[in-house]
N, C-alpha and C positions, 0 to 999 in steps of 0.2 A: 504494500500500500504506500502511496505517496500523497502527501497533503500540501496544499497551498493555502496560506492565510493572509487576507488583507487586513490592514490595521493591526499588524502583529505586534507592534511595540507599544500599543495602548494597553491600558489596565486590563481590558477584557480579552483582547486578542492574544495577549501573552500567555494566558492560561491554556488556550487551545494548543499553542506551540509547545509549551512545557509538558503537557499531557502526552502529546505524540512523541516528543523526544525521550520521555521516560520509558516509553515502550520500544525505543530503538528505531522509530520510524523516520525516514527522511522527510524533512520539512523545508518548503520554500516560503520565505516571507516576502510579501509584496508590500513595499513601503517606499516612501519618497526618497529616503536616505538609507544607506547601509547601516544597520545597527552597530553600535560600538562594540569592540571586542569584549567578550564576557557578559554581554547583556542577557544572553540565553545560557542555559546550563550546558549546552552542547552546540557544536557547529551547525549552522543552517545555511542553506542556499539563499541568495537574495536576487530579486528582480525589481528594478525600479517600477514604481506604480503610483499613479495618482487617480483619483476618481474621474471617470470619463475615459480612461485608457482602456485599450483592448489587448491585454497581454496574451502572448502565446502560452497556453497552459497545457500543451501536449505533454503526456507522461505523468500527469497527476490524475488520480482517480477521484479525489474530493477537493473542493474549494470551500473554505469557510469565510464568509464575507462579513467582516467586522468594521471596515473602514467607514467613517462617517465624518463629514465636514460640518463644523459647528463652532459657535463662539466658545472660546476656552472655558471649561467648567460648567457648560450648560448644554443640555439636550433639549428639554422643553424650553422654548424660547431661544434655542440655539441659532435661530436665523438672524438674531440681532436686528439690524436695520436693512437687511437685504433678503427678504423672503423669497423673491424670485430666484436669486442666485443660490440660496439654500436648497430650494426644491430642484433646481436644475442640476446642481452638483450631486445631490444625494439620490434623487430618483433616476434621472437620466444616466448618471454615472453608474448606478447599480445595475440598471438594465443593460448597459454596454458591457459590464463585466459578465453578467449572466449569459449574454449572447456569445461572448468570447469563450466562456467555459464550454458551452454546448458545441461551438464550432471546433474546439480543440479536442473533443472527445472525452471531456470530464464526465464521469458517471453520476456524481452526486454533488449538489450544491446546498450547503447549509447557510441560511441567511439569518444574521442576528437581528431580530425584530425586537419588539418591546411590548410591555403591558399597556403602554400609552395608546395602542390601537383601540382599547376598550373605553377610552376617555370619558364619555358623557354619561356612563351609567352612574346611578346615585352611589355615594359612599356607603359601604357596608354590603354592596352586592357581591355575591360569589360569582367570580368570573370563570366561564368555561369556554373552550374553543368553539363550541357550537353556537355561541352568541354572535349576533351580527356586530362586527366592529363599528364603532361610532366615535372616531377620534375627535377630540375637541381642541387639539393643538396642531400646528403645522408639522411638528415632529412626528406625532402619531399618524397624521394623514399621509406623510411621505412614506413612512414605514409600511403602512397598509397598502398603499398603491404599489410599492415595490414588491410586496408579497404577491399581490394579484398578478403583476407582470411575470414574476418568476413561476408561479403555479401554472400560468397559461402555456409555459414551455414544456410542461411535463410530457414525457414520452417513455416507452419501455427502457430506452437506453439513457435517459436523462431524468434523474430523480431529484426534484426540488423539495426542500424542507425548510420550515420557518421555526425559529426558536424565539418564542415570545417571553423574554426574560424580564424579571423585575430588576430592581437595583442590585448591582453586583459589588461585593466587597472582597477584600483580600490584600495581601502584600503587593506593593507596587514594584516595578522593575528598578534596577539600579539607577540612581540619580533622579527617581521620580517620587512623587508624594501620593500616598494612598487617599482614598475618597474622604476619609474622616480626619485627615491631618489638620485642616483648619479648625474643625470643631474641637478636636483635642487641644490644640494650642489655645483657642479661646477659653476653654474650660480651665486649663492650667493657669491662665492669666487672670481668672476671676471675672471675665466678661459675661454679661447676661446671655443665657442660652434659651431660646424660645422652645416651648414644648413641641414635640413632634414625634410621630411614630409612623412606621411604614414597613413594607415587606422587603426582605433582603435575601440574597443568595450568594454563597461563596463561589468565587471564580473556579475553584477546583471542581465543585459540583456541577457547574455549568459545562465545564470541559468534559466531565464524565458523561453528561447527557449527550453531548456531541458525539462521543465515542459510541454510545448505544445507538444513536440515530444513524450513524455511518454504517453500522453492522446490521441494522434491523432489516427484515424483508421489505422489498420494494412496495408491495401492496399494503403494508402497514403504515408507511410513512410518506409515500409520494404525494406531493401537493397537499400536505397537511401541516397545520400549525400545532405546536406543543407549548403549553404553559410551563414556565420554569420559575418556581419560587420556593422559599423554604420557611424562614422565620418571620414572625411579626415582632419588630424590635422598637422599643421606646427609647428615645435618647436618654432618658433618666436611667434606664437599666444599663445601657451601654456605658454611660459615663460613671455609673457606680462601679462597674467592673474596672474601669481605668483608675478611678480613685483608690480602690482597694489595692490594685497592683502597684501603684506608685506612692501610696501613703498620703494622698491628698485630702485635705479637709475642706476643699471648696464646696460651697452649697450646691446641691444638685438641682437641676431644673424641675419644675412641677411635672407630674405625669401628664401625658396627653390623653384626653378623652375623645379625640376625634375618631369617628368611624372610619375603618379602612376596608377596602374591597380586597378580600382574599382571592388568590388564584387557585382554582381547582386544578391540581396537577396529576389527576388520576390517569390520564392518557399516557403521560410519561412514566408514571410509576408502573404501569402495566408492562413496560419494557424492562423492568428490573431496576429502575432508578431509585436510589435511597439517599437523599441529601443528608448532610451531617448535623443539622440542627444547631441548638445552642451549644452543645459540646464542642462543635467545630469552631464556633465563634470564640469560645473561651480559649481553646487551644491556639487560635490564630492571634489573639490579642498581643502576646509578646512581640510578634513580628510587626505590629502596627505602632509600637511605642517609639 
């Protein structure tokens, strides 16, 4: 097997790369710049790639598409003041990659989508893949449109799959900051922290889902979306773990009472997927400090 990953040096893409490398699989990273030496745990091949490009992907059986153009640090609202450019780069650019993959003989494409495709459902709704997407942000709309374009390409020899992931956490790559770094720094400094809770998924569990979807029977996964989520996490509980680990006496934020829409992940679990839950969060915390 041979894997190609776009956006491979980002927080999420890196987990797919490392999962494959741990299994001894050759990996090609598609990024604008060559990754610095030692960024990954083992050597990788590199091909220059920007959204909109049509790389030659011959020799790869799977492409995982994680690349996404956005204002730094923002996905929802990531269009900034250029919504047309945002849509063009991410929708047209993704479609161009899908077409290049199919033309190159790639057998399976996994597209990193998002829970934002469900956008407008009331908070507290249990989200299932059978529900009609109704995105209420441009981010969710572009992801949903890219899903539809990819699924329309399905054929016996070309298997498209969408990974509708919630927020992803985990250690960042060398020289990068993890998603909660600013939150942790603000808490240590005693700055006010607004109450919030949401669903989270460790990047390693996301990558394991990708592995299962790569190996699943075609008829089980082709042109289908899969919800991927694990824990419901309150900032108060997360920061309590940090305070305990570092001996901090900083007051914790109030717990959030906001309703959260949980993602039903039964479809993925039927393939044998078992995410790590709170135990994995606790085990990961030392790498996030």
